[in-house]
C-alpha positions in Angstrom: 62.3 30.6 19.6 59.1 32.5 18.6 56.0 32.1 21.1 53.8 30.4 18.4 56.7 27.4 18.0 57.4 27.4 21.6 53.7 26.8 22.3 53.8 23.8 19.6 56.9 22.5 20.9 55.4 22.3 24.5 52.5 20.0 23.2 54.7 17.9 20.8 54.2 14.1 20.9 57.8 13.4 20.4 58.9 15.5 23.7 55.5 14.9 25.5 53.8 11.6 24.7 51.4 11.5 27.5 50.1 14.8 26.4 49.3 13.4 22.9 47.7 10.5 24.5 45.4 12.6 26.7 44.4 14.8 23.8 43.6 11.8 21.6 41.7 10.2 24.3 39.6 13.6 24.9 39.0 13.4 21.0 37.3 10.0 21.5 35.3 10.6 24.7 34.0 13.7 22.3 33.1 11.9 19.5 31.5 9.2 21.5 29.5 11.8 23.5 28.6 13.4 20.3 27.4 9.9 19.0 25.3 9.2 22.2 23.2 12.6 21.7 22.9 12.0 18.0 21.5 8.4 19.0 19.3 9.6 21.9 18.0 12.0 19.3 16.8 9.3 16.9 15.7 7.4 19.4 13.1 9.9 20.6 12.1 10.9 16.9 11.5 6.9 16.3 9.4 7.1 19.5 7.5 9.7 18.7 6.9 8.4 15.6 5.6 5.2 16.4 3.2 6.8 19.2 1.6 8.7 16.3 1.3 5.3 14.4 -0.5 3.7 17.4 -2.8 6.7 17.6 -3.8 6.4 14.3 -4.2 2.5 13.9 -6.0 2.7 17.3 -3.9 -0.1 19.0 -0.9 0.3 21.8 1.7 -2.3 20.9 3.4 -4.0 23.9 6.3 -4.7 21.3 7.0 -1.5 19.9 9.7 -3.2 17.5 6.9 -5.1 15.6 5.2 -1.9 14.5 8.6 -0.6 13.5 8.9 -3.8 11.4 5.4 -3.6 9.8 6.8 -0.1 7.9 9.9 -1.4 7.1 10.2 -1.8 3.0 12.8 -4.8 2.1 14.9 -1.4 0.5 15.4 -0.1 3.6 19.0 -1.3 5.1 19.7 -2.6 8.6 16.3 -3.7 9.5 14.2 -6.6 8.9 11.5 -5.9 6.7 7.3 -6.4 7.0 7.5 -9.5 4.6 7.1 -12.1 7.5 4.2 -9.9 9.2 2.4 -9.2 5.8 2.9 -13.0 5.4 0.6 -13.5 8.4 -1.8 -10.4 8.0 -2.8 -11.4 4.6 -4.3 -14.9 6.2 -5.6 -13.1 9.1 -7.2 -10.8 7.2 -8.8 -13.2 4.7 -10.3 -15.3 7.5 -11.8 -11.8 9.5 -13.4 -10.9 6.1 -14.5 -14.5 5.3 -16.2 -14.8 9.1 -18.0 -11.7 8.7 -19.4 -12.1 5.5 -20.5 -15.6 6.1 -22.9 -14.2 8.7 -23.7 -11.1 7.2 -24.6 -12.4 4.0 -26.4 -15.8 4.7 -27.8 -16.1 1.3 -24.9 -15.7 -0.9 -23.5 -18.9 -2.2 -19.7 -19.7 -2.0 -18.6 -18.0 -5.5 -20.3 -14.7 -4.6 -18.8 -14.8 -1.0 -15.3 -15.1 -2.9 -15.8 -12.6 -5.4 -16.7 -10.4 -2.6 -14.0 -10.8 0.0 -11.6 -10.5 -3.1 -12.9 -7.2 -3.5 -12.2 -6.0 0.1 -8.7 -7.4 0.2 -7.5 -6.7 -3.2 -4.8 -4.3 -3.6 -6.5 -1.3 -4.4 -8.4 -1.5 -1.5 -5.9 -1.8 1.0 -3.9 0.7 -0.7 -6.9 3.2 -0.3 -6.8 2.5 3.5 -3.0 2.9 3.5 -3.5 6.4 1.8 -6.7 7.4 4.2 -4.8 6.7 7.4 -1.3 8.5 6.1 0.5 5.1 6.4 2.7 5.9 3.3 4.2 8.8 5.6 5.5 6.3 8.1 7.0 3.7 5.6 10.9 3.6 5.7 12.1 2.7 2.5 15.1 3.5 0.1 13.2 3.1 -3.4 12.8 6.3 -5.0 10.4 4.7 -7.7 8.3 3.8 -5.1 7.5 7.2 -4.0 6.9 8.2 -7.4 4.4 5.5 -7.7 2.7 6.3 -4.7 2.5 10.1 -5.7 0.7 8.8 -9.1 -1.7 6.6 -7.1 -2.6 9.6 -4.6 -3.2 11.9 -7.5 -5.2 9.2 -9.5 -7.6 8.7 -6.5 -9.1 12.3 -7.2 -10.6 10.9 -10.5 -11.8 7.9 -8.4 -12.8 8.8 -5.1 -14.2 5.2 -4.4 -12.8 1.9 -5.7 -11.8 2.3 -9.5 -12.7 -1.5 -9.8 -9.5 -1.9 -11.7 -9.0 1.1 -13.7 -6.0 2.4 -11.7 -2.8 1.0 -10.6 -2.3 0.6 -6.9 1.4 0.1 -5.8 1.6 -3.4 -3.8 3.7 -1.7 -1.2 0.9 0.2 0.1 -1.6 -2.9 0.5 1.6 -4.8 2.0 1.9 -2.5 4.9 -1.9 -2.7 5.8 -1.4 -6.6 6.1 1.8 -6.2 7.7 0.1 -4.1 10.4 -2.4 -6.4 11.1 -0.1 -9.4 11.3 1.7 -7.4 13.9 -1.2 -6.5 16.0 -2.4 -10.4 15.7 1.1 -11.3 17.1 1.4 -8.7 19.7 -2.0 -9.2 21.0 -0.9 -13.2 21.5 -2.7 -14.4 18.6 -6.1 -12.5 19.6 -8.7 -12.5 16.3 -11.1 -10.4 18.6 -8.3 -7.8 19.2 -7.2 -7.7 15.7 -10.7 -7.5 14.3 -11.6 -4.6 16.4 -8.9 -2.5 14.6 -9.4 -4.3 11.4 -13.2 -3.2 11.2 -12.7 0.4 11.4 -9.7 0.6 9.3 -11.2 -1.3 6.2 -14.7 1.1 6.5 -16.6 1.4 4.2 -16.8 -2.3 3.3 -17.4 -3.3 -0.2 -21.2 -4.6 -0.7 -22.5 -7.2 -3.2 -24.2 -4.1 -4.6 -21.1 -2.4 -5.2 -19.4 -5.3 -6.9 -21.3 -4.7 -9.7 -19.4 -1.7 -10.8 -16.5 -4.2 -12.1 -16.1 -3.1 -15.8 -15.8 -6.6 -17.2 -18.9 -7.8 -15.1 -21.0 -4.7 -16.2 -19.9 -5.1 -19.6 -20.5 -8.8 -19.7 -24.2 -8.2 -17.9 -25.4 -5.4 -20.5 -24.3 -7.3 -23.5 -26.3 -10.1 -22.1 -29.4 -8.1 -21.5 -29.1 -6.4 -24.9 -28.3 -9.9 -26.6 -25.0 -8.6 -28.1 -22.1 -10.9 -28.9 -18.9 -9.9 -27.0 -15.4 -10.6 -27.8 -12.1 -9.8 -26.0 -8.9 -9.8 -28.2 -5.7 -9.6 -26.1 -2.8 -8.0 -27.5 -1.3 -7.2 -23.9 1.7 -9.2 -24.2 3.1 -7.4 -27.4 1.3 -4.2 -27.3 0.0 -3.8 -23.7 -3.3 -3.6 -25.4 -6.7 -5.4 -24.8 -9.8 -4.8 -27.4 -13.4 -5.4 -27.1 -15.8 -6.5 -30.2 -19.4 -6.3 -29.9 -21.1 -8.0 -32.6 -17.9 -8.2 -34.2 -17.4 -4.4 -34.3 -14.4 -3.0 -32.5 -16.2 -0.8 -29.4 -13.7 -0.8 -26.9 -9.8 -0.5 -26.2 -8.0 -0.4 -23.1 -3.9 0.5 -22.8 -1.7 -0.1 -19.8 1.5 -1.8 -20.4 2.4 -2.5 -16.5 -0.6 -4.6 -15.4 -2.8 -6.7 -17.9 -5.7 -6.6 -15.6 -6.1 -3.0 -15.7 -6.0 -2.6 -19.7 -8.7 -5.3 -19.8 -10.7 -3.2 -17.4 -10.5 -0.2 -19.3 -11.2 -1.7 -22.7 -14.3 -3.1 -20.8 -15.1 0.5 -19.6 -14.6 2.2 -22.8 -17.0 -0.6 -24.4 -19.6 0.0 -21.8 -19.5 3.7 -22.3 -19.8 3.4 -26.6 -22.7 1.1 -26.1 -24.1 3.4 -23.4 -23.7 6.7 -25.7 -25.0 4.8 -28.8 -28.2 4.0 -27.0 -28.5 7.5 -26.0 -27.9 9.1 -29.3 -30.5 6.5 -30.7 -33.0 7.6 -28.1 -32.5 11.2 -28.9 -33.0 10.8 -32.7 -36.2 8.9 -32.3 -37.6 11.8 -30.0 
């Protein structure tokens, strides 16, 4: 018998069953030990990320899992998503903005206050907040399309450094995680409106004012046409072609194309018509001079 075969026979399970059991158990212990080290490493990474997020938000959570949940997309397997927290945060945010504007603008009628609140809590406004504070870097998800949408939105912000008022498409998920964060703070702080507002008022700066609200393309076009006594008509071709058209005094003066979202096609058409009218006015003024 060679030395090699002798060595293998020595530890043969058939001859020495206890030796086999010992080796198997040692293997199990090694796997479990490795698993604990990996789990510990992951826990440390998670804790570090949560601390980073707390620093960005400006609030230290008593219940860390609430913060983790606030940044968990429904596509992420094995953890509860942010949807319930977003539901709470949406309501709290609307209340907080309503309260602020009620006292800040005592002379504004309810209709104007409603429009102003809507602009300060709309998807684009909140998505911009998420990008400003790098919330997207902490979002847990398993949706490749979402990553692409976020990159496209961030790129579009270069063209519109401030609110585009409906000219670009913001991923709803970015707005959702801002609302879920607000919901998480509200729950963690034992439903403290004051504590939640201390965070929200910083996150949402700069707030959209009544003056800034006038920059909405449809509103701008309506006011321009009213001032110049021009007849305006919108043609909705969005359901079939993803297109909106604007006719001024029965002449096609604006067109907006965006198949993914009707509102954006409408706003782009209005913006295009506004630019056409203003360009025509400038051209006439130059000729007369």
